[in-house]
N, C-alpha and C positions, 0 to 999 in steps of 0.2 A: 439757772440761766438768767442773765440780766434782761431787762425789758428791751434794750436795743438789739440784743442778740436774737430774742424771740421775734421781734418785728422783722429782722433781716431774714430769718429762716422762712417765715410765712410769706414775705414778699418774694423771696427767691422761688418758692414752690409755685406760687400763682403765676409768676413770670414765665417759668418753664412750661406751665400748662398752656399759656397764651401763645408762646413761641414754638411749641412742639409742632413738627411737620404734620400736616393734616393726613398725609399718607400713612403715618404711624399711629394716629389716634383712630382706631378702626372700630368696626361694628360687626364682629364675627358672631357665630352662634354661641350661646352661653354654655358654661359648664357648671356642674353642681358645686355648691359651696363646700369647702373642705371640712366645715363643721357640721356633723350630723350624728344621729344616734348610732352607736356602734353596731348593734345587731341589724338595723335597717340597712346601713351602708354595706355590711358584709353580705347580706342576702342579695342586694342589688348586684354586687360583684359576681356572686355565684350565678345569678340568672344571666348576666352578661357573658360569662365564660361559657355557659351552656349554649347560648344563642350564637356566640362567635364560633364555637366548634362546628355548628351546623351550617354556618353562613359561608359564602364564597369569599376568598381573600380580596381585600380592597386596598388600593394605594392611596396614601395621604400625602399632600404636599409637604416637603421638608420645611421645618420651621427655621426662621432666622432669629437673630437676637431680639427683634421687636415683636415677633409673633409666638415665640416659644412660651410655654406655660410657667417656667421658672427662669429667673434672671440668669442663673448659672448654667441653664440648659441641661442637656442629657449626660454631661460629663463624658463625652466620647462614647456613649452607649452604655456606660456603667449603670446609670440609673435604671434604664429599661431592663437590663439583664438582671439586676437585683430584684426588680419587681416581678419578673417572670419566675424567679426562684423563691418569691414569697416575702420580700422585704420592701416595704414602702416607706419613703422618707419625705418629710415636709418641714420646711423652715420658714418662719415668718417674723418680720420685724415691723411693729406697728407703733407709730408715734402720735401723740395727741397734744393739742393746745386748745384750752378753753378759758373763757373769762366771763365774769358778770358785767355786762355792758351797762346795765341800769337796774335799779330796784334791788331786791334782796336785802341783806343786812349791811353788806359793804361791797364795793367794787374790787374785784380780785381776779387774778389769772394764774393758771398753772400749766406747766409743761411736764409731761410724763410719757411713759411708753412701756412696751414689753417685747421680749423676744421669746418666741414659742418654737418648740421642736416636737415632732410627732414621728414615732417609729411604729409601723404596723407589720406584724409578722403573721404570715399564713403558715402554720405548722404542718399543714398537709403537704405543701410544696417543700418546706424546709426539712421536715423529719418524717414524713409519711403519716402524721397524726391527722387523719382526715377530719375536716370540719372543726378544727381547733384553731383559735386566733388569740393573739396577744396585742394589747394596745399599751404603748408606753409614751408618756408625754411629760415635757418639762416646760416651765415658764419662768422667765426672769423679768421681774417688774423693776423699773428704774424711774428716777426723776422725782418731782415734787409730789405732795399728797394729792388726794382727790380734791377737786375744786370745792372750797368752802365759801362762806359768805352768802349762800343762796337763801337761807331761811327755810329750806324745804326739808321734808322727811325723806324723799327719794334721792338716792345717790345719782348724780347727773352723769357719771362715767363708770359703768359697770366694770370695764376692763381694768380700771385704775385701782381696784381693791382686791384683785386676784393676782398672786396669792397673798399679797400684803397691801396695806393702804398707804405706805409712804416709804421713800428711799429705795434702796436696791434689795430685793428679796428674791431668792431662788427657791424653787420647790419642784419636786416630782409630783405633778398634779394628777397623774393617772398611771396606774400599773395594774392591769386587770386581764383576766382570761375569759374567753367565751367559747362555749361548746354548742354547736348546732346539731339538732337531731332532725334530719330531713323527713318531711311527710310527703311533699310533692315538690321535687326539685325544680321541675319545669315551670310551675306556677309560683314558686317562691314561698312555699308553705313550710314552716319549720317550728320546732320548739327550741328555745334558746335559754341557756343557763349561763349567767355571768357572775363573776366574783372578783373582788379586789378593791383597789383604790380608784375612785372616780372623781373627776370634776363634773358635778351634776349640772352646771350651766351648759357644758358641751353636749349633754344628752338631749337637748331640746332640738328635735329634728323638724325645724320649721322653715318654710320658704318665705313667708311674708313678714315675720318678726323674729325675735330671738337673736342668736348669733354671739352672745357673750360680750357684746360691745366692740368687737373687732371686725364684724362683718356688716351689720345693719345699724339698728338704733343704738344710741349711747346709753340712755337712761334705763335704770333697772326696772322702771315701771313698764317698759315695752318689751322686756325679755320674757316675763312670765308672771303668773298671778302672785302678787306681793303677800297675800295672806298665808302662803305656804312657807314663808321665810322662818317662822318660828320652829317648824318641825323639820325642815330640810336644810342642812348646812350647805356651804359652797363646795367643800371638798371633804370627803369622808370615805369610810370603808363600807361597801355595799355588797349584798347578794341579791341578784334579780332573776326573775323568771318571766318569760314572754312567749306567747303564742303569736308567731308572725305569719300573716296571711297576705299573699300577693306582694311580698317583699316589704311590708310595713307592719309594725307592731299592732296587734289587735287587742289582746288582753295582756296586761302587765301587772307584776307584783314585785315590790322591792322591800327588802329588810335592810335597814341602815343604822349606823351609829349616829345618834342625834348631835354629837359634839363635832364642831368644825376642826378638821385636822389639816388645814391648808399648809402648815409649816412643820407638822409633826407626823410621824408614821401612824400613830393611833392604835398600834397593835397591842402594846402592853396594857392599855386601859380600855380595850375594846368593850363597848356596851357597859362601861362602868356606871353611867348615869341613866341608863335605860335603853330603849330601842324605839325606832320609828318604823311604822308600816305604811307603805304607799301603794295602794291598788289603783288601776286605771283601765279604761276601755276606750277604744277608738273605732269609729264607724266611718268608712268611706262610702260616698254615694255620689249621685249625679243630679244636679239641678240645672235646667236650661241648657242641657247638653255639655256641661262643664263640671269638673271634679269639685266635690265639696267634702269636708271632713268634720265630724263631731267628736269631741273628746270629753270624757267625764273622769275626773280624778279626785283624789283626796289624800290626806295624810293624818296619822294620829301617832302621838309619841307618849311614852310613859315617863319621860323626863319631866321634872318639876320646874315650873317657870312662874314669873310674874310678868305683866305687860311691860315693865320697866327694864327687864333684863336685856343686855346689849345684843343687838344683831348687827353684824358688820355691813349688811346691805342697806341699812337705813340709818338716818341721823336721829339718834335718840333725843327726845325732848327734855330729858333730865330726870333726876331722882324723884321718887314720890314724896309728898308732904307727910303722909301717914304711912306707917309700915303696912306691907301687904304680905300675906302668907302665900308662899309658892304652891301651885297646884299642878297635879299631873294630868295625863290624858288630854293634852292640848290637841286640837283638831282643826282641820280646814277642808273645804270642798271647793271644787272649781269646775267650770264648763268653758270649753273653748270651741269656737266655730271658725272655719275658713271656707271661702268660696272663691274659686277662680272666676274672674271676669274676662280675662284674656288668657287663653290657654293654647299655646302653640304645640307643645309636646309635654311629656312627663317632666315635672320640675322646671318648666320653662313657661313663664308668664307672670301675671300679677293678679291680685284680687283683694277681697275684703276679709277682715278678721275681727273677732270680738271675743272678749274674755269677761266672765262674771265669776266672782269668788267671795266666799265668806269664811270667817274664822272665829274661834272661841274668844270672847271679849275678856275673859278672866286671865288669859295667858298671852295673847297676841296683841302687839301694839296696833296692828292694822286688822280691822274686822270686816270691812267692806271694800271691794275693789272692782272697778269696771273699766274696760279698755276697748276701744274701737278704732279701726284704722284701715288704711290701704297700704299695700306693700308688694314687693316682688322684684322681678327683673324685666327689662325691655319695655320701659314706658314709651320709648321712641323706637320705631322699627329699625332705624339705622344704628341704634345703640343697644343691641340685644343683651349684652353682658352687664350693662350698668344696672345697679340696684337702686331702689328708692323706697321711701316710706313717709307716711303722714299719719299721725295717730294722736288720739286724745285719751287721757287716763284720769280717773277719779279715784282718790284714795281717802278713806275715812278712818278715824281713830276708834279704838276701844273706849267705851264710856268710862270704864274703870280707870283707864289712863288719863283721859281728858279731865276728869273730875278730881284728880289727885296730883296734878302738877303744881308747881309753884307759880301761880298766876302773877305774882308781884314781879318776878324776874322774867318770865316767859310770856305771860299774858294768856288769854283764853285761846285754846287751839281751835282751828277750823279745818274742814276738809281741804285737801290739796287738789287743785285742777292743773293739769299739765298737758301742753301740746308740744309735740316734737316733729320735726321734719328733717329729712336728710336726702342727699343724693350721692351715691358712691360711683364715681367716675373712673371707669377702667381705662386708664391711659394706654396700658399694654396689659396682657394677661397677668403679668407679675408686678405691675405698678398701679396702685389704686389710690385715688385722692377723694376724700369725702368731706363735703360741707354739711354742717349740722346746726340747727337752730332750735332752742328750747325756750318756751314761754310758759312760766309757772307762777300761779298764784300760791304763795307759800302758806305753810301751816300756821306760822306766827303772824298775828294780826298787825304787829308793828312793822313787818316787812312788806315793802311794795312788790308788785308783780315783777318777777325777775326775768330779764332778757339775757339769754346765755348762748352766744354763738360759739362754735367750735370747729376744729378741723382735724382730720385724721389722714395720715399718710402710711400706706402699707406696702412693703416690699416682700415678695415671695421668692426665696432663694432656691 
């Protein structure tokens, strides 16, 4: 897309926002984000079904074009009937425009986007297989490459590298089965076993950050701990086990292929290069009368690596000056904390989050990571659905990598400091416009502090 066309698209979007009738730009009660951990979402639905069966019927106002959840509506009742029979459908088109306004290595801009589909099947309703579920998702990425010229190690647009990093790329990003074993259905206590193909970014069931780049923050640094990128690929084949307590995962354990299979099935060479184990534990508690959550996780892989081996989620600083022998048993550990500051109801409000993570310096390019910020929905009482975020991230390199790069061409590497802020404006339930700003002190000393504004327009069909 030429520069004039890009400017025209952006100007048109903002003009529409300014001229949109105020009666249509509303502030209704929020709904949950469509991106969530599969098992947690499923148990929430089961709890809701159980509660609905015991509750008295209620009437809801009929939605019109501007207040319905999807742009195409209920298809004359077909969508609702299919959901009642166990088939859930979701279609999203998300477009991005970003540029380096100043600093970095060069001033550049890129337009790209993706079209996502999700099909969720409740086999209990469809075929009588109680507590069996299937999740099938596709993604079509299009447009230019992820924005370059930043001089940073962190990818500034996570969504632009899934399932590919440039051009038009289609992939089945998820096809998995989940079986729930109820312990206490009323309280949402289950054992869950899942297996199949997963987009692991989608499994981040977070309210204040995460989102895969299409919901909340753009930058990969705000999605999850960067230290885990060596052991955990974007899309791969996984078997996972979870004890779900109160509708949320309590103890989890995953076994996965360490190779990225974003555009390949990965069945014929399953575990050909090793295996990754990822345990985790989550504690929910209450501080100051509001919900808080602690998570401790880690990953270890038997696949052999060096710190210079490519990772699609980060910008590699280049090949080593001296040869390095690959090593196995790459590991990482992380701790994540969330605390609601404003909590109106379950998954409704905003709060504070922090992440601390460490990784093996002999195999991972990133060995220390720290992240802190605010995020959630409903910063303004009249704009309950709108989401926002403000975060700072610190990323430091492996000493094995930093001391073995070509300093004549790259220079001495330094830790990266990154600040990102966004506001996701829900014009209607199905039309969302996000403004994003990133300020990054790059890893390369020759690069000045990069100022990176961006916009995101999402339509839910």
